[in-house]
C-alpha positions in Angstrom: 25.4 17.2 23.1 21.7 17.6 22.0 20.4 15.8 19.0 19.2 18.6 16.7 16.8 17.7 13.9 16.9 20.1 11.0 14.7 19.8 7.9 16.9 20.1 4.7 14.6 19.5 1.8 15.3 22.5 -0.5 18.1 20.8 -2.5 16.1 17.6 -3.4 12.5 17.8 -2.1 10.4 14.7 -2.1 7.1 14.8 -4.0 5.0 14.5 -0.8 5.8 16.4 2.4 4.4 16.4 6.0 3.5 19.6 7.7 6.9 20.2 9.2 8.7 19.7 5.9 6.2 21.8 4.0 6.5 24.7 6.4 10.3 24.6 6.0 9.9 24.4 2.2 7.6 27.5 2.2 9.7 29.2 4.9 6.6 29.8 7.1 5.6 28.5 10.5 3.7 25.3 11.0 0.9 27.3 12.6 0.6 29.5 9.5 0.6 26.5 7.2 -2.1 24.8 9.3 -4.1 28.0 9.1 -3.9 28.1 5.3 -4.9 24.4 5.2 -7.9 25.1 7.5 -9.0 28.0 5.2 -8.9 25.6 2.2 -6.1 27.6 0.5 -3.8 24.5 0.3 -4.9 21.1 -0.9 -3.9 18.2 1.4 -4.3 14.5 1.7 -5.1 12.9 5.0 -3.9 9.4 5.9 -5.3 8.7 9.4 -4.1 11.7 11.5 -1.3 12.5 9.1 -1.5 15.5 6.8 0.4 15.1 3.6 1.0 17.8 1.1 2.1 17.4 -2.5 4.9 19.6 -3.7 3.0 20.6 -6.8 0.1 21.8 -4.5 2.5 24.0 -2.5 4.0 25.5 -5.7 0.4 26.1 -6.9 -0.4 27.9 -3.6 2.7 30.1 -3.9 1.8 30.9 -7.5 -1.7 32.0 -6.5 -0.1 34.6 -4.2 1.9 36.2 -6.9 0.7 39.7 -7.6 
């Protein structure tokens, strides 16, 4: 039996997410999320090589997309 890792953060998300968790939270691919980060559309914090995203910044990004 394979060990399957799933990201279940919608019910009680932490305040700070990594890229994998943030992409699951936004329901977009990690690649698309990294693209938005590179364009400067989403604020991030870097800790060494780790990219950390605040939940409030992700919500702000989604709000900016609202028409």
